[in-house]
C-alpha positions as CSV (number, residue, x, y, z in Angstrom):
1,D,-57.6,13.6,82.2
2,E,-58.6,10.2,83.3
3,W,-61.7,10.1,81.2
4,L,-59.5,11.2,78.2
5,T,-57.2,8.4,78.5
6,P,-59.5,5.8,77.0
7,L,-60.3,8.3,74.2
8,R,-56.6,8.8,73.4
9,T,-56.1,5.1,73.5
10,G,-59.0,4.4,71.1
11,V,-58.0,7.2,68.7
12,G,-54.4,5.9,68.8
13,Y,-55.7,2.4,68.1
14,F,-57.2,3.5,65.0
15,L,-54.7,6.3,63.9
16,I,-51.5,4.4,64.4
17,P,-52.2,1.9,61.7
18,V,-53.4,4.5,59.4
19,Q,-50.3,6.6,60.0
20,S,-48.1,3.6,59.5
21,G,-49.8,2.9,56.2
22,V,-49.3,6.6,55.2
23,N,-45.7,6.3,56.2
24,R,-45.2,3.1,54.2
25,V,-46.9,4.7,51.2
26,G,-44.8,7.8,51.6
27,S,-41.7,5.8,52.0
28,A,-42.5,3.7,48.9
29,I,-43.1,6.9,46.8
30,Y,-40.0,8.4,48.1
31,D,-38.1,5.2,47.2
32,E,-39.6,5.3,43.8
33,I,-38.6,9.0,43.4
34,M,-35.0,8.1,44.5
35,D,-35.0,5.1,42.2
36,Y,-36.2,7.2,39.2
37,T,-33.5,9.9,40.1
38,K,-30.8,7.3,40.2
39,L,-32.1,5.8,37.0
40,K,-32.0,9.2,35.4
41,D,-28.6,10.0,36.7
42,A,-27.4,6.5,35.5
43,L,-28.8,7.1,32.0
44,E,-27.1,10.5,31.9
45,D,-23.8,9.0,33.1
46,N,-24.3,6.3,30.5
47,K,-24.8,8.8,27.7
48,E,-21.7,10.7,28.9
49,M,-19.7,7.5,28.9
50,K,-21.0,6.6,25.3
51,D,-20.0,10.1,24.1
52,I,-16.6,9.7,25.7
53,I,-16.1,6.2,24.1
54,T,-17.1,7.7,20.7
55,Q,-14.8,10.5,21.1
56,L,-11.9,8.1,22.0
57,T,-12.8,5.7,19.2
58,E,-12.7,8.5,16.7
59,E,-9.4,9.8,18.1
60,N,-7.9,6.3,18.1
61,T,-9.0,5.8,14.5
62,R,-7.5,9.2,13.4
63,L,-4.2,8.3,15.3
64,Q,-4.0,5.0,13.5
65,A,-4.6,6.6,10.1
66,E,-1.9,9.2,10.8
67,E,0.5,6.5,12.0
68,F,-0.2,4.4,8.8
69,E,0.3,7.5,6.7
70,L,3.5,8.4,8.4
71,K,4.8,4.9,7.8
72,R,4.1,5.2,4.1
73,L,5.7,8.5,3.8
74,R,8.7,7.3,5.7
75,Q,9.0,4.5,3.3
76,L,8.8,6.9,0.4
77,Y,11.5,9.0,2.0
78,E,13.7,6.0,2.4
79,L,13.1,5.0,-1.2
80,D,13.8,8.6,-2.3
81,Q,17.2,8.5,-0.3
82,E,18.0,5.0,-1.8
83,Y,17.7,6.4,-5.4
84,G,19.1,9.7,-4.6
85,Q,20.9,9.9,-8.0
86,Y,17.6,10.5,-9.8
87,H,15.2,13.3,-9.7
88,K,11.8,12.4,-8.5
89,V,8.2,13.7,-8.0
90,G,5.8,12.3,-5.3
91,A,2.3,11.5,-6.4
92,R,-0.9,9.9,-5.0
93,V,-2.8,7.0,-6.6
94,I,-6.3,8.4,-7.5
95,A,-7.8,5.6,-9.5
96,N,-7.0,2.0,-10.6
97,D,-8.6,-0.6,-12.9
98,S,-11.4,-2.8,-11.8
99,S,-9.1,-5.4,-10.1
100,N,-7.3,-4.9,-6.8
101,W,-3.8,-5.4,-8.3
102,F,-3.1,-2.0,-9.7
103,Q,-2.0,-3.5,-13.0
104,V,-3.0,0.0,-14.5
105,F,-3.6,3.1,-12.3
106,R,-3.8,6.8,-12.4
107,I,-1.8,9.3,-10.3
108,D,-2.6,13.0,-9.4
109,K,0.4,14.5,-11.2
110,G,0.7,15.3,-14.9
111,S,2.5,17.3,-17.4
112,K,2.3,20.5,-15.5
113,D,4.3,18.8,-12.7
114,G,6.9,17.6,-15.2
115,I,5.6,14.1,-15.8
116,A,6.1,12.5,-19.3
117,V,5.6,9.2,-20.9
118,D,8.2,6.5,-20.2
119,M,9.1,7.8,-16.7
120,N,9.7,5.1,-14.2
121,V,7.5,4.8,-11.1
122,V,8.6,3.3,-7.8
123,A,7.0,2.7,-4.4
124,G,7.2,0.3,-1.5
125,G,10.8,-0.8,-1.9
126,G,11.1,-1.1,-5.7
127,L,9.9,-0.7,-9.4
128,V,6.2,-0.4,-9.8
129,G,5.8,0.5,-13.5
130,I,6.1,3.1,-16.3
131,V,4.1,6.2,-17.3
132,T,2.1,5.4,-20.5
133,D,-0.2,8.4,-20.8
134,V,-0.1,12.0,-19.5
135,G,-2.6,14.7,-19.0
136,A,-2.2,18.2,-17.6
137,N,-3.2,17.1,-14.0
138,Y,-2.8,13.3,-14.1
139,A,-0.8,10.4,-15.6
140,T,-1.5,6.7,-16.3
141,V,0.9,4.1,-15.1
142,R,1.2,0.6,-16.4
143,S,2.6,-1.7,-13.6
144,I,5.2,-4.4,-14.1
145,I,2.6,-7.0,-13.2
146,D,0.5,-6.4,-16.4
147,D,0.6,-9.1,-18.9
148,S,2.1,-6.9,-21.5
149,S,5.0,-5.7,-19.3
150,R,8.6,-6.6,-20.1
151,V,11.6,-5.3,-18.1
152,S,15.2,-5.8,-19.0
153,A,16.9,-6.6,-15.7
154,M,20.0,-8.2,-14.2
155,A,21.1,-9.9,-11.0
156,I,23.2,-7.7,-8.7
157,Q,25.3,-10.6,-7.4
158,S,26.3,-12.0,-10.8
159,G,25.6,-9.4,-13.4
160,D,23.7,-11.9,-15.5
161,G,20.9,-10.4,-17.6
162,C,17.2,-11.5,-17.8
163,I,13.7,-10.3,-18.7
164,V,11.0,-9.9,-16.0
165,A,7.6,-10.6,-17.6
166,G,4.3,-9.6,-16.2
167,D,1.8,-12.3,-15.5
168,L,-1.5,-11.3,-13.8
169,T,-2.6,-15.0,-13.3
170,L,0.8,-15.8,-11.8
171,F,0.9,-12.7,-9.8
172,K,-2.1,-14.0,-7.7
173,E,0.5,-16.3,-6.2
174,G,2.7,-13.3,-5.6
175,R,5.2,-14.0,-8.5
176,L,6.2,-12.8,-12.0
177,R,8.3,-14.6,-14.6
178,I,12.0,-14.5,-15.1
179,T,13.1,-15.5,-18.7
180,N,15.9,-15.2,-21.1
181,V,18.7,-16.2,-18.7
182,L,21.7,-17.8,-20.3
183,K,22.2,-21.4,-19.3
184,D,25.8,-20.8,-18.1
185,S,24.8,-17.8,-15.9
186,D,25.3,-17.8,-12.2
187,L,21.8,-16.5,-11.4
188,K,20.4,-18.2,-8.3
189,D,17.5,-18.2,-5.9
190,G,17.4,-15.2,-3.7
191,D,19.5,-12.9,-6.0
192,K,18.5,-9.3,-6.1
193,I,17.1,-8.4,-9.6
194,V,17.5,-4.8,-10.6
195,T,16.7,-2.9,-13.9
196,S,19.8,-3.2,-16.2
197,N,21.8,-0.7,-18.2
198,T,20.6,-2.3,-21.5
199,S,16.9,-1.4,-20.8
200,S,15.6,1.0,-23.3
201,V,13.0,2.7,-21.0
202,F,13.9,1.8,-17.4
203,V,16.7,3.6,-15.6
204,P,19.4,1.3,-14.3
205,G,19.7,0.0,-10.7
206,V,16.1,0.1,-9.5
207,L,15.2,-3.0,-7.5
208,V,12.5,-5.1,-9.2
209,G,12.4,-8.1,-6.8
210,Y,14.2,-11.3,-6.0
211,A,14.8,-14.5,-8.1
212,A,13.2,-17.7,-7.1
213,E,13.0,-21.4,-8.5
214,I,15.5,-20.8,-11.3
215,T,15.8,-23.9,-13.5
216,N,17.2,-25.0,-16.8
217,D,14.8,-24.7,-19.9
218,T,13.9,-27.7,-22.0
219,N,15.9,-26.0,-24.9
220,N,19.2,-26.5,-23.0
221,V,20.1,-23.0,-23.9
222,T,18.3,-20.7,-21.4
223,K,17.2,-20.7,-17.8
224,S,14.0,-19.4,-16.4
225,G,12.1,-19.0,-13.0
226,Y,10.2,-16.6,-11.0
227,L,10.6,-13.2,-9.4
228,I,9.1,-12.1,-6.0
229,P,8.4,-8.4,-6.5
230,A,9.8,-5.9,-4.2
231,A,6.9,-3.5,-4.3
232,E,3.4,-4.2,-2.8
233,F,0.8,-3.9,-5.6
234,D,-2.3,-4.6,-3.5
235,S,-1.9,-1.3,-1.3
236,L,-0.5,1.4,-3.5
237,Q,-1.3,4.9,-2.3
238,E,1.7,7.1,-2.8
239,V,4.5,6.7,-5.4
240,L,7.6,8.3,-6.6
241,V,7.9,9.2,-10.3
242,I,11.6,9.3,-11.5
243,T,11.7,12.2,-13.8
244,D,14.9,11.2,-15.5
245,L,14.1,9.6,-18.9
246,K,16.2,6.7,-20.0
247,A,16.1,7.8,-23.6
248,K,17.7,11.1,-22.6
249,M,20.3,9.4,-20.5
250,M,21.2,7.2,-23.4
251,E,21.5,10.2,-25.8
252,E,23.9,11.9,-23.3
253,A,26.0,8.7,-22.8
254,G,26.4,8.2,-26.6
255,P,26.3,5.0,-28.6
256,E,29.7,3.9,-27.6
257,D,28.7,3.6,-23.9
258,G,25.5,1.9,-24.8
259,S,27.2,-0.8,-26.8
260,T,29.6,-1.5,-24.0
261,E,26.6,-2.0,-21.6
262,E,24.9,-4.3,-23.9
263,T,28.0,-6.5,-24.3
264,Q,28.3,-6.6,-20.5
265,A,24.8,-7.8,-20.1
266,G,25.1,-10.8,-22.5
267,G,25.7,-9.9,-26.1
268,S,23.1,-10.9,-28.8
269,E,20.5,-12.3,-26.4
270,A,20.6,-9.1,-24.4
271,D,20.0,-7.1,-27.6
272,E,17.0,-9.4,-28.3
273,A,15.7,-8.9,-24.8
274,S,16.1,-5.1,-25.0
275,S,14.3,-5.0,-28.3
276,E,11.4,-7.1,-26.9
277,E,11.1,-4.8,-24.0
278,E,11.2,-1.6,-26.2
279,T,8.5,-3.0,-28.5
280,T,6.2,-4.0,-25.6
281,A,6.6,-0.6,-23.9
282,A,5.7,1.3,-27.0
283,Q,2.4,-0.5,-27.4
């Protein structure tokens, strides 16, 4: 074995570096394989996380939509309870004019659902408008913010009569006009304004909004000011249509009751206001 020892030493001298190099190459390849495997696993994990995030986002969006719809339906239910003396039909807004203010819009209920012209429409806390046209499966509503709209109204606190006039330009500031208020009336800022008994087309007692900036007119005979609407006209989606017609209510009440209501609302000026509203509504 003595003569083999130098041979082993020589072979080892040459082979050990080669083996070390092979080991280093093998280790590097192994490391690359492991890195690739880790990268592949990481990419798969990342895809799974993205899928989970997408699912959670969709679920969150759905829950938010359901919560928003539930809130709207709860508001409609509360409105339905508030005006429990009237019969009502729920409807969805399916189209509106080119603006975002819903001055004229269409709902998905029509004559087959009992809807008729001159029926009042409420939503979001108060009066929205009146039905002006009806088809079998739809109806058109003109809102109280429309320039042609006139509503005979009164203040709950004082009983003083007034006219709420639509004004699209003014509504961009969130207001409508209040006119035809007697100078000696007690109407003041913050008073609740509701539809009056003298209205020819609007049923009585429906909240229209709140009085603001009431001042004396230059004629020294009347007052005027502004109204902050109770309904939100920039986000109408569901409404309630009051199916009780004011004309029919007036027929059932008889002319004597109607005369009493007009006197209580302010005499000849109330008559003039009611006539103005009736003429405008018929157009």
